[in-house]
C-alpha positions as a LaTeX table, in Angstrom:
\begin{tabular}{lrrr}
\hline
Residue & $x$ (\AA) & $y$ (\AA) & $z$ (\AA) \\
\hline
Met1 & 145.22 & 64.63 & 144.35 \\
Asn2 & 143.26 & 67.63 & 145.59 \\
Lys3 & 146.38 & 69.77 & 145.30 \\
Ile4 & 146.92 & 68.66 & 141.68 \\
Tyr5 & 143.29 & 69.43 & 140.87 \\
Ser6 & 143.57 & 72.85 & 142.44 \\
Thr7 & 146.78 & 73.62 & 140.58 \\
Val8 & 145.12 & 72.76 & 137.26 \\
Leu9 & 142.26 & 75.12 & 138.08 \\
Leu10 & 144.68 & 77.92 & 138.90 \\
Phe11 & 146.37 & 77.37 & 135.56 \\
Leu12 & 143.02 & 77.60 & 133.79 \\
Leu13 & 142.29 & 80.85 & 135.57 \\
Cys14 & 145.56 & 82.33 & 134.40 \\
Ile15 & 144.72 & 81.87 & 130.74 \\
Phe16 & 141.50 & 83.93 & 131.00 \\
Lys17 & 142.03 & 87.30 & 129.33 \\
Cys18 & 141.04 & 90.44 & 131.15 \\
Glu19 & 138.98 & 92.96 & 129.29 \\
Ala20 & 141.22 & 95.71 & 127.90 \\
Gln21 & 140.26 & 99.36 & 128.32 \\
Asn22 & 139.93 & 101.43 & 125.17 \\
Asp23 & 141.26 & 104.96 & 125.48 \\
Ser24 & 139.36 & 106.07 & 122.37 \\
Ile25 & 135.89 & 105.32 & 123.74 \\
Arg26 & 133.25 & 107.82 & 122.65 \\
Ile27 & 129.54 & 108.04 & 123.44 \\
Leu28 & 126.91 & 108.18 & 120.71 \\
Thr29 & 124.02 & 109.99 & 122.39 \\
Ile30 & 120.46 & 109.45 & 121.31 \\
Asp31 & 120.13 & 113.11 & 120.25 \\
Asp32 & 123.19 & 112.92 & 117.98 \\
Phe33 & 121.98 & 109.64 & 116.54 \\
Ile34 & 118.50 & 110.99 & 115.74 \\
Glu35 & 119.93 & 114.22 & 114.29 \\
Lys36 & 122.12 & 112.24 & 111.89 \\
Ile37 & 119.07 & 110.29 & 110.74 \\
Lys38 & 117.05 & 113.43 & 110.08 \\
Leu39 & 119.87 & 114.98 & 108.07 \\
His40 & 121.31 & 112.10 & 106.09 \\
His41 & 119.03 & 109.06 & 106.03 \\
Pro42 & 117.78 & 108.31 & 102.47 \\
Leu43 & 114.15 & 108.15 & 103.56 \\
Ala44 & 114.44 & 111.58 & 105.17 \\
Lys45 & 115.93 & 112.92 & 101.95 \\
Val46 & 113.17 & 111.28 & 99.89 \\
Ala47 & 110.60 & 113.00 & 102.11 \\
Arg48 & 112.22 & 116.37 & 101.45 \\
Ile49 & 112.27 & 115.63 & 97.70 \\
Gln50 & 108.53 & 114.91 & 97.81 \\
Glu51 & 107.94 & 118.34 & 99.34 \\
Glu52 & 110.06 & 119.96 & 96.64 \\
Lys53 & 108.04 & 118.13 & 93.99 \\
Ala54 & 104.83 & 119.44 & 95.53 \\
Ser55 & 106.27 & 122.96 & 95.42 \\
Ala56 & 107.13 & 122.45 & 91.76 \\
Asn57 & 103.55 & 121.32 & 91.06 \\
Leu58 & 102.25 & 124.43 & 92.81 \\
Leu59 & 104.47 & 126.61 & 90.66 \\
Ser60 & 103.15 & 124.82 & 87.58 \\
Ala61 & 99.53 & 125.36 & 88.70 \\
Lys62 & 100.21 & 129.07 & 89.18 \\
Gly63 & 101.30 & 129.12 & 85.55 \\
Gly64 & 97.64 & 128.90 & 84.60 \\
Phe65 & 97.32 & 132.54 & 85.66 \\
Asp66 & 100.39 & 133.78 & 83.79 \\
Pro67 & 99.76 & 136.49 & 81.15 \\
Val68 & 100.28 & 135.22 & 77.61 \\
Phe69 & 101.60 & 137.28 & 74.72 \\
Glu70 & 100.83 & 136.12 & 71.19 \\
Tyr71 & 101.85 & 137.46 & 67.84 \\
Glu72 & 100.58 & 136.28 & 64.46 \\
Thr73 & 101.60 & 137.46 & 61.00 \\
Arg74 & 100.35 & 136.17 & 57.65 \\
Gln75 & 100.50 & 137.46 & 54.12 \\
Lys76 & 99.81 & 136.30 & 50.59 \\
Thr77 & 101.20 & 137.67 & 47.32 \\
Phe78 & 100.33 & 136.00 & 44.05 \\
Asp79 & 100.58 & 137.05 & 40.41 \\
Ser80 & 101.87 & 140.49 & 41.47 \\
Lys81 & 98.82 & 141.01 & 43.64 \\
Asn82 & 98.90 & 141.68 & 47.37 \\
Tyr83 & 96.06 & 139.43 & 48.45 \\
Tyr84 & 96.27 & 140.16 & 52.20 \\
Phe85 & 98.55 & 140.69 & 55.15 \\
Tyr86 & 97.77 & 140.30 & 58.82 \\
Asn87 & 99.85 & 141.50 & 61.76 \\
Asn88 & 98.15 & 140.79 & 65.09 \\
Ala89 & 99.65 & 141.08 & 68.58 \\
Asp90 & 97.62 & 140.46 & 71.71 \\
Leu91 & 98.09 & 140.06 & 75.46 \\
Lys92 & 95.84 & 137.77 & 77.45 \\
Val93 & 95.69 & 138.32 & 81.22 \\
Pro94 & 93.87 & 135.56 & 83.16 \\
Leu95 & 91.63 & 136.69 & 85.99 \\
Pro96 & 90.19 & 134.64 & 88.86 \\
Ile97 & 87.01 & 134.65 & 86.80 \\
Gly98 & 87.43 & 135.02 & 83.06 \\
Asp99 & 90.17 & 136.76 & 81.07 \\
Ile100 & 91.14 & 140.20 & 79.88 \\
Lys101 & 92.45 & 140.40 & 76.34 \\
Thr102 & 93.94 & 143.39 & 74.56 \\
Gly103 & 95.79 & 143.74 & 71.29 \\
Ile104 & 96.65 & 145.71 & 68.19 \\
Glu105 & 96.17 & 144.81 & 64.52 \\
Arg106 & 97.49 & 145.97 & 61.18 \\
Asn107 & 95.68 & 144.36 & 58.27 \\
Gly108 & 95.39 & 145.09 & 54.56 \\
Gly109 & 95.40 & 143.73 & 51.00 \\
Gln110 & 93.13 & 143.56 & 47.98 \\
Phe111 & 91.30 & 140.46 & 49.15 \\
Leu112 & 91.10 & 141.08 & 52.90 \\
Glu113 & 88.28 & 139.20 & 54.58 \\
Ser114 & 85.26 & 141.40 & 55.06 \\
Glu115 & 85.03 & 140.97 & 58.85 \\
Ile116 & 88.65 & 142.00 & 59.30 \\
Ser117 & 89.26 & 145.70 & 59.94 \\
Ala118 & 91.70 & 147.22 & 57.44 \\
Gly119 & 94.54 & 149.40 & 58.63 \\
Arg120 & 95.54 & 149.93 & 62.20 \\
Ser121 & 93.16 & 149.06 & 65.00 \\
Ser122 & 93.18 & 148.04 & 68.63 \\
Tyr123 & 90.85 & 146.34 & 71.05 \\
Leu124 & 90.30 & 145.72 & 74.74 \\
Gly125 & 87.85 & 143.11 & 75.95 \\
Val126 & 86.83 & 140.49 & 78.47 \\
Glu127 & 85.61 & 136.92 & 78.32 \\
Val128 & 83.54 & 135.87 & 81.33 \\
Pro129 & 81.70 & 132.60 & 82.05 \\
Leu130 & 78.14 & 133.16 & 83.22 \\
Ala131 & 77.28 & 129.57 & 84.20 \\
Lys132 & 79.80 & 126.74 & 83.88 \\
Gly133 & 83.17 & 127.94 & 85.18 \\
Leu134 & 81.80 & 130.90 & 87.11 \\
Met135 & 82.37 & 129.51 & 90.61 \\
Ile136 & 85.40 & 127.37 & 89.73 \\
Asp137 & 87.23 & 126.18 & 86.66 \\
Lys138 & 90.14 & 123.83 & 85.93 \\
Arg139 & 92.93 & 126.33 & 86.49 \\
Arg140 & 91.50 & 127.49 & 89.81 \\
Ala141 & 90.87 & 123.90 & 90.84 \\
Phe142 & 94.42 & 122.86 & 89.94 \\
Leu143 & 95.80 & 125.76 & 91.97 \\
Leu144 & 93.69 & 124.89 & 95.01 \\
Gln145 & 94.62 & 121.22 & 94.76 \\
Ala146 & 98.31 & 122.08 & 94.40 \\
Lys147 & 98.13 & 124.18 & 97.59 \\
Ile148 & 96.42 & 121.32 & 99.39 \\
Ala149 & 99.08 & 118.94 & 98.03 \\
Ile150 & 101.77 & 121.08 & 99.68 \\
Gln151 & 100.13 & 120.49 & 103.06 \\
Gln152 & 99.44 & 116.85 & 102.30 \\
Thr153 & 103.06 & 116.22 & 101.32 \\
Ala154 & 104.26 & 117.93 & 104.50 \\
Ala155 & 102.04 & 115.57 & 106.49 \\
Gln156 & 103.35 & 112.65 & 104.44 \\
Arg157 & 106.94 & 113.65 & 105.28 \\
Lys158 & 106.06 & 113.84 & 108.98 \\
Ala159 & 104.43 & 110.40 & 108.83 \\
Leu160 & 107.49 & 108.92 & 107.14 \\
Ile161 & 109.85 & 110.50 & 109.68 \\
Asn162 & 107.55 & 109.35 & 112.48 \\
Asp163 & 107.83 & 105.72 & 111.30 \\
Leu164 & 111.57 & 106.00 & 110.68 \\
Leu165 & 112.32 & 107.43 & 114.12 \\
Leu166 & 110.27 & 104.75 & 115.89 \\
Asp167 & 112.52 & 102.09 & 114.35 \\
Ala168 & 115.58 & 104.19 & 115.15 \\
Tyr169 & 114.67 & 104.70 & 118.81 \\
Ser170 & 113.81 & 101.01 & 119.23 \\
Ser171 & 117.09 & 99.91 & 117.64 \\
Tyr172 & 119.15 & 102.35 & 119.70 \\
Tyr173 & 117.68 & 101.25 & 123.03 \\
Gln174 & 117.95 & 97.61 & 122.03 \\
Trp175 & 121.65 & 98.25 & 121.52 \\
Thr176 & 121.84 & 100.18 & 124.80 \\
Gly177 & 120.08 & 97.45 & 126.77 \\
Ser178 & 122.22 & 94.66 & 125.30 \\
Tyr179 & 125.37 & 96.68 & 126.04 \\
Lys180 & 124.32 & 97.18 & 129.65 \\
Leu181 & 123.50 & 93.49 & 130.01 \\
Tyr182 & 126.88 & 92.58 & 128.60 \\
Asn183 & 128.56 & 94.80 & 131.21 \\
Ile184 & 126.55 & 93.18 & 133.99 \\
Phe185 & 127.52 & 89.69 & 132.86 \\
Ser186 & 131.12 & 90.85 & 132.56 \\
Ser187 & 131.05 & 92.10 & 136.16 \\
Tyr188 & 129.69 & 88.75 & 137.31 \\
Val189 & 132.44 & 86.98 & 135.36 \\
Lys190 & 135.01 & 89.08 & 137.20 \\
Ile191 & 133.40 & 88.42 & 140.59 \\
Ser192 & 133.13 & 84.71 & 139.85 \\
Arg193 & 136.74 & 84.56 & 138.66 \\
Asp194 & 137.98 & 86.27 & 141.82 \\
Arg195 & 135.86 & 83.95 & 143.96 \\
Leu196 & 137.28 & 80.92 & 142.19 \\
Lys197 & 140.79 & 82.07 & 142.98 \\
Leu198 & 139.91 & 82.41 & 146.65 \\
Val199 & 138.20 & 79.01 & 146.75 \\
Val200 & 141.15 & 77.33 & 145.04 \\
Thr201 & 143.53 & 78.96 & 147.48 \\
Ser202 & 141.34 & 77.85 & 150.39 \\
Asn203 & 141.28 & 74.35 & 148.96 \\
Ile204 & 145.06 & 74.28 & 148.72 \\
Asn205 & 145.26 & 75.40 & 152.32 \\
Gly206 & 142.81 & 72.70 & 153.32 \\
Asp207 & 139.98 & 75.10 & 154.26 \\
Arg208 & 137.63 & 74.17 & 151.41 \\
Ala209 & 136.60 & 70.91 & 149.84 \\
Ala210 & 137.47 & 70.12 & 146.23 \\
Met211 & 133.77 & 70.14 & 145.46 \\
Asp212 & 133.69 & 73.87 & 146.21 \\
Thr213 & 136.26 & 74.50 & 143.48 \\
Thr214 & 134.08 & 72.58 & 141.03 \\
Glu215 & 131.05 & 74.58 & 142.16 \\
Ala216 & 132.91 & 77.87 & 141.70 \\
Phe217 & 134.32 & 76.86 & 138.34 \\
Thr218 & 130.88 & 75.74 & 137.07 \\
Gln219 & 129.45 & 79.11 & 138.11 \\
Leu220 & 132.21 & 80.90 & 136.21 \\
Gln221 & 131.55 & 78.79 & 133.11 \\
Asn222 & 127.84 & 79.62 & 133.33 \\
Phe223 & 128.59 & 83.35 & 133.51 \\
Leu224 & 131.08 & 83.11 & 130.64 \\
Leu225 & 128.38 & 81.52 & 128.47 \\
Met226 & 125.94 & 84.29 & 129.42 \\
Gln227 & 128.58 & 86.91 & 128.69 \\
Ala228 & 129.26 & 85.40 & 125.25 \\
Asp229 & 125.55 & 85.27 & 124.45 \\
Ala230 & 125.13 & 88.90 & 125.57 \\
Glu231 & 128.06 & 89.93 & 123.39 \\
Ile232 & 126.46 & 88.26 & 120.35 \\
Lys233 & 123.19 & 90.12 & 121.00 \\
Met234 & 125.06 & 93.38 & 121.55 \\
Met235 & 126.94 & 93.06 & 118.26 \\
Ser236 & 123.76 & 92.07 & 116.43 \\
Ala237 & 121.98 & 95.15 & 117.81 \\
Lys238 & 124.93 & 97.31 & 116.76 \\
Phe239 & 124.87 & 95.91 & 113.22 \\
Asn240 & 121.14 & 96.59 & 113.05 \\
Leu241 & 121.83 & 100.17 & 114.13 \\
Asn242 & 124.16 & 100.60 & 111.16 \\
Asn243 & 121.10 & 100.60 & 108.91 \\
Phe244 & 120.35 & 104.11 & 110.16 \\
Ile245 & 123.85 & 105.58 & 109.85 \\
Trp246 & 124.44 & 107.51 & 106.61 \\
Gly247 & 126.94 & 110.18 & 105.64 \\
Ala248 & 126.34 & 113.61 & 104.18 \\
Asp249 & 127.54 & 112.28 & 100.80 \\
Gly250 & 124.74 & 109.69 & 100.75 \\
Gly251 & 127.04 & 106.76 & 101.50 \\
Ala252 & 126.28 & 104.12 & 104.11 \\
Gln253 & 128.41 & 104.21 & 107.26 \\
Asn254 & 129.03 & 101.96 & 110.24 \\
Ile255 & 129.39 & 102.70 & 113.92 \\
Ala256 & 133.13 & 102.73 & 114.55 \\
Asp257 & 134.80 & 100.56 & 117.15 \\
Gly258 & 135.07 & 102.28 & 120.49 \\
Ile259 & 131.74 & 104.11 & 120.13 \\
Leu260 & 129.34 & 103.17 & 122.91 \\
Pro261 & 125.68 & 103.95 & 123.63 \\
Asp262 & 124.49 & 106.41 & 126.24 \\
Thr263 & 123.01 & 104.29 & 129.04 \\
Ser264 & 121.88 & 107.22 & 131.19 \\
Leu265 & 118.23 & 106.85 & 130.18 \\
Ile266 & 118.21 & 103.16 & 131.11 \\
Gly267 & 116.81 & 103.22 & 134.61 \\
Ser268 & 115.95 & 106.93 & 134.64 \\
Tyr269 & 112.47 & 108.17 & 135.52 \\
Ile270 & 110.36 & 108.35 & 132.37 \\
Thr271 & 107.07 & 110.21 & 132.05 \\
Thr272 & 104.52 & 110.74 & 129.33 \\
Lys273 & 101.46 & 112.88 & 128.70 \\
Ala274 & 98.03 & 111.96 & 130.01 \\
Leu275 & 96.00 & 109.64 & 127.81 \\
Asn276 & 93.27 & 112.17 & 127.01 \\
Asp277 & 95.86 & 114.78 & 126.09 \\
Leu278 & 97.56 & 112.34 & 123.74 \\
Leu279 & 94.25 & 111.44 & 122.10 \\
Gln280 & 93.43 & 115.12 & 121.54 \\
Ile281 & 96.89 & 115.94 & 120.18 \\
Ser282 & 96.77 & 112.95 & 117.86 \\
Asn283 & 93.34 & 113.88 & 116.53 \\
Ala284 & 94.60 & 117.39 & 115.71 \\
Gln285 & 98.21 & 116.75 & 114.63 \\
Asn286 & 98.72 & 113.11 & 113.68 \\
Pro287 & 100.22 & 113.21 & 110.16 \\
Ile288 & 98.45 & 110.00 & 109.14 \\
Leu289 & 95.09 & 111.61 & 109.88 \\
Gln290 & 96.18 & 114.91 & 108.34 \\
Gln291 & 97.02 & 113.15 & 105.08 \\
Ser292 & 93.52 & 111.71 & 104.89 \\
Arg293 & 91.93 & 115.05 & 105.71 \\
Phe294 & 93.93 & 116.87 & 103.05 \\
Lys295 & 93.01 & 114.13 & 100.59 \\
Ile296 & 89.34 & 114.79 & 101.33 \\
Asp297 & 89.92 & 118.54 & 100.89 \\
Gly298 & 91.37 & 117.85 & 97.45 \\
Leu299 & 88.39 & 115.66 & 96.58 \\
Gln300 & 86.03 & 118.44 & 97.69 \\
Val301 & 87.68 & 120.75 & 95.16 \\
Asp302 & 87.27 & 118.07 & 92.51 \\
Lys303 & 83.61 & 117.71 & 93.46 \\
Lys304 & 83.04 & 121.45 & 92.96 \\
Leu305 & 84.75 & 121.25 & 89.60 \\
Lys306 & 82.67 & 118.25 & 88.52 \\
Phe307 & 79.50 & 120.09 & 89.54 \\
Gln308 & 80.27 & 122.64 & 86.81 \\
Asn309 & 79.59 & 119.90 & 84.26 \\
Leu310 & 75.96 & 119.99 & 85.38 \\
Leu311 & 75.69 & 123.61 & 84.21 \\
Pro312 & 75.33 & 124.90 & 80.65 \\
Thr313 & 78.24 & 126.69 & 79.03 \\
Val314 & 77.43 & 130.40 & 78.70 \\
Asn315 & 80.43 & 132.59 & 77.89 \\
Leu316 & 80.16 & 136.31 & 77.29 \\
Lys317 & 82.73 & 138.04 & 75.09 \\
Ala318 & 82.80 & 141.83 & 74.89 \\
Asn319 & 85.42 & 144.02 & 73.19 \\
Leu320 & 85.94 & 147.74 & 72.87 \\
Leu321 & 87.36 & 148.71 & 69.44 \\
Asn322 & 89.17 & 151.78 & 68.19 \\
Lys323 & 91.21 & 152.93 & 65.25 \\
Asp324 & 94.96 & 153.17 & 65.49 \\
Tyr325 & 96.93 & 151.62 & 68.36 \\
Phe326 & 95.28 & 153.42 & 71.30 \\
Val327 & 92.09 & 151.65 & 72.20 \\
Val328 & 90.99 & 154.17 & 74.84 \\
Lys329 & 91.99 & 157.26 & 72.82 \\
Asn330 & 89.12 & 159.78 & 72.57 \\
Phe331 & 87.01 & 157.52 & 74.75 \\
Ser332 & 83.31 & 158.50 & 74.68 \\
Ser333 & 79.87 & 157.01 & 74.62 \\
Thr334 & 80.20 & 156.86 & 70.84 \\
Leu335 & 82.81 & 154.15 & 71.21 \\
Leu336 & 80.50 & 152.15 & 73.43 \\
Asp337 & 77.60 & 152.54 & 71.00 \\
Asn338 & 79.40 & 151.98 & 67.72 \\
Asn339 & 82.91 & 150.57 & 68.18 \\
Asn340 & 82.43 & 147.26 & 69.88 \\
Arg341 & 82.35 & 143.56 & 69.25 \\
Trp342 & 80.55 & 141.10 & 71.46 \\
Gly343 & 79.29 & 137.57 & 71.42 \\
Leu344 & 77.65 & 134.90 & 73.50 \\
Asp345 & 78.59 & 131.21 & 73.37 \\
Ile346 & 75.95 & 128.79 & 74.65 \\
Lys347 & 76.30 & 125.03 & 74.91 \\
Ile348 & 73.79 & 122.83 & 76.73 \\
Pro349 & 74.06 & 119.01 & 76.86 \\
Leu350 & 70.56 & 117.60 & 76.57 \\
Arg351 & 70.91 & 114.85 & 79.15 \\
Phe352 & 74.02 & 115.79 & 81.21 \\
Arg353 & 74.89 & 112.13 & 81.65 \\
Glu354 & 78.64 & 112.73 & 81.60 \\
Gly355 & 78.33 & 115.50 & 84.17 \\
Arg356 & 75.98 & 113.52 & 86.40 \\
Gly357 & 78.26 & 110.49 & 86.32 \\
Glu358 & 81.40 & 112.45 & 87.14 \\
Tyr359 & 79.69 & 114.36 & 89.94 \\
Arg360 & 78.32 & 111.15 & 91.48 \\
Leu361 & 81.77 & 109.56 & 91.27 \\
Ala362 & 83.32 & 112.57 & 93.00 \\
Lys363 & 80.82 & 112.31 & 95.88 \\
Leu364 & 81.46 & 108.56 & 96.24 \\
Lys365 & 85.20 & 109.17 & 96.46 \\
Ile366 & 84.62 & 111.61 & 99.31 \\
Gln367 & 82.39 & 109.10 & 101.12 \\
Glu368 & 85.01 & 106.40 & 100.64 \\
Ser369 & 87.84 & 108.59 & 101.95 \\
Thr370 & 85.73 & 109.74 & 104.91 \\
Leu371 & 85.10 & 106.13 & 105.93 \\
Glu372 & 88.83 & 105.41 & 105.62 \\
Leu373 & 89.58 & 108.44 & 107.82 \\
Asn374 & 87.13 & 107.25 & 110.48 \\
Gln375 & 88.76 & 103.82 & 110.43 \\
Lys376 & 92.25 & 105.35 & 110.78 \\
Met377 & 91.08 & 107.52 & 113.67 \\
Gln378 & 89.71 & 104.46 & 115.47 \\
Glu379 & 92.89 & 102.46 & 114.83 \\
Thr380 & 95.08 & 105.36 & 115.98 \\
Asp381 & 93.12 & 105.81 & 119.20 \\
Asn382 & 93.41 & 102.10 & 119.95 \\
Lys383 & 97.16 & 102.11 & 119.29 \\
Ile384 & 97.60 & 105.02 & 121.69 \\
Lys385 & 95.53 & 103.27 & 124.35 \\
Asp386 & 97.46 & 100.03 & 123.83 \\
Tyr387 & 100.89 & 101.68 & 124.19 \\
Tyr388 & 99.66 & 103.73 & 127.14 \\
Asn389 & 98.43 & 100.59 & 128.88 \\
Gln390 & 101.78 & 98.90 & 128.21 \\
Phe391 & 103.60 & 101.93 & 129.59 \\
Ile392 & 101.60 & 101.95 & 132.85 \\
Leu393 & 101.90 & 98.18 & 133.36 \\
Leu394 & 105.65 & 98.22 & 132.66 \\
Gln395 & 106.11 & 100.99 & 135.22 \\
Ser396 & 104.25 & 98.86 & 137.74 \\
Gln397 & 106.39 & 95.81 & 136.91 \\
Leu398 & 109.54 & 97.88 & 137.26 \\
Asn399 & 108.51 & 99.05 & 140.71 \\
Val400 & 107.97 & 95.44 & 141.83 \\
Ala401 & 111.23 & 94.30 & 140.22 \\
Ser402 & 113.18 & 97.15 & 141.83 \\
Ser403 & 111.83 & 96.19 & 145.23 \\
Ala404 & 112.73 & 92.55 & 144.58 \\
Leu405 & 116.24 & 93.63 & 143.57 \\
Lys406 & 116.83 & 95.15 & 147.00 \\
Asn407 & 115.65 & 91.95 & 148.67 \\
Tyr408 & 117.83 & 89.72 & 146.49 \\
Asn409 & 120.82 & 91.96 & 147.20 \\
Ser410 & 120.18 & 91.65 & 150.92 \\
Leu411 & 119.82 & 87.88 & 150.69 \\
Leu412 & 123.08 & 87.57 & 148.74 \\
Arg413 & 125.00 & 89.73 & 151.20 \\
Asn414 & 123.73 & 87.67 & 154.13 \\
Glu415 & 124.53 & 84.42 & 152.34 \\
Leu416 & 128.06 & 85.64 & 151.59 \\
Leu417 & 128.51 & 86.57 & 155.23 \\
Arg418 & 127.34 & 83.14 & 156.34 \\
Phe419 & 129.60 & 81.52 & 153.72 \\
Thr420 & 132.57 & 83.50 & 155.02 \\
Asn421 & 131.76 & 82.33 & 158.57 \\
Gly422 & 131.48 & 78.73 & 157.39 \\
Glu423 & 127.74 & 78.57 & 158.01 \\
Ser424 & 126.67 & 78.20 & 154.36 \\
Ser425 & 127.75 & 76.50 & 151.16 \\
Leu426 & 128.97 & 77.87 & 147.87 \\
Phe427 & 125.94 & 76.26 & 146.25 \\
Leu428 & 123.61 & 78.51 & 148.22 \\
Val429 & 125.75 & 81.55 & 147.41 \\
Asn430 & 125.61 & 80.72 & 143.72 \\
Thr431 & 121.86 & 80.21 & 143.93 \\
Arg432 & 121.39 & 83.63 & 145.53 \\
Glu433 & 123.72 & 85.16 & 142.98 \\
Asn434 & 121.85 & 83.61 & 140.05 \\
Lys435 & 118.55 & 84.94 & 141.39 \\
Leu436 & 120.06 & 88.41 & 141.72 \\
Leu437 & 121.37 & 88.23 & 138.17 \\
Glu438 & 117.97 & 87.12 & 136.89 \\
Ile439 & 116.20 & 90.08 & 138.47 \\
Gln440 & 118.86 & 92.50 & 137.18 \\
Gln441 & 118.43 & 91.08 & 133.69 \\
Lys442 & 114.65 & 91.33 & 134.03 \\
Ile443 & 114.90 & 94.97 & 135.14 \\
Ile444 & 117.01 & 95.96 & 132.15 \\
Glu445 & 114.61 & 94.19 & 129.79 \\
Leu446 & 111.69 & 96.02 & 131.43 \\
Gln447 & 113.52 & 99.35 & 131.21 \\
Val448 & 114.15 & 98.84 & 127.48 \\
Lys449 & 110.51 & 97.84 & 126.96 \\
Leu450 & 109.39 & 100.92 & 128.90 \\
Leu451 & 111.45 & 103.19 & 126.65 \\
Lys452 & 110.10 & 101.45 & 123.55 \\
Ala453 & 106.55 & 101.82 & 124.90 \\
Lys454 & 107.16 & 105.51 & 125.56 \\
Tyr455 & 108.39 & 106.15 & 122.01 \\
Gly456 & 105.72 & 103.82 & 120.64 \\
Leu457 & 103.16 & 106.00 & 122.39 \\
Asp458 & 104.63 & 109.14 & 120.81 \\
Trp459 & 104.71 & 107.35 & 117.44 \\
Ala460 & 101.05 & 106.34 & 117.67 \\
Ala461 & 100.17 & 109.98 & 118.38 \\
Gly462 & 102.39 & 111.13 & 115.49 \\
Leu463 & 104.77 & 113.12 & 117.70 \\
Leu464 & 108.17 & 111.74 & 116.61 \\
Gln465 & 109.64 & 114.50 & 114.46 \\
\hline
\end{tabular}
């Protein structure tokens, strides 16, 4: 009966398929993976588009300082009478403060307006604000805010990439860890399968009891279940990784069969910067904090602009006039005394309620944004400290687990030696083997967590770029 039982077990062993080797295996390194994300991932492209939009806004803001050429012509003829004709061309050149305006005119007709100079004339003048608009005006404010927006958008792109790469690194090392676990379970399946063959042979020869074959077969079944579960997790991690793979044409791609992760970093020595250094770097470079600071800078510009509404409008206009089309021809003091046109525009709101309200609102926005920045700084510092604490504790756990691994290896070797000499049972060997597998599994999980903590620490400091 024992021989029949052993023969059935041998038959079951023969139907197990050995893992085939794939000659087309390629390694997807972490550097290649991250580079593909930076180049082709939609979110990375969106971030670049946002920067281009900010550049377009800056170009538009600079348009407020573009020279403007205008030409106007009008004429009226009625009942065979030439009432009037106007031909005016002028060039307006914006300055940081005020404008320069120059032009030529040719006017005439029987009913020309009295303040209009007949014939050819030219002028050169300036318009300068003396109160409201002297320190800053809308076009200067828009230009300053557009320049700040360029920096703010760059920080926004870095923050987006920082978040994207954290997910990418975590997904990659989850795939790497599950792949390594699958290989470990596969090696145990192979060892257990070979051991079962030996036990069955020993049973046939009368050296082992039938119970040992059952013990060996149960161990193999246990490892096969673990291997299948590890394969499911490995495939799930690989499918999750496909979310980050995009082609240059913008189409989604999948990781091809035969492409494997780089497991070299699993188990390698990993270091990070000192906590105080990370806190200082984050305070200076973290894109989340930079966005808030640039937002406050933009609000400061708006506050200066709103303050102008608390000032009266006083605009001075002064023009130098001359006959013909050469305004500075025969320039002398006579032109300054006689050929000029000037004016002064004054406008003073009696209560300034609109200006006071807008200025108060601008200050409140700055206070609000400053409080938000302080809160973000506190949250960022705590995230860095949290990840740093995790990193240190995981390193400590790994050291303990690595030491335990050596001990479990030693215990298993001794138990196998005793089993070979007939001084132990297969049950004890399996128990030692299961403990060794547990600690190996725990070490890989800790190594993956350590890598995630390391990149989480860099993410919290805003260093993933």
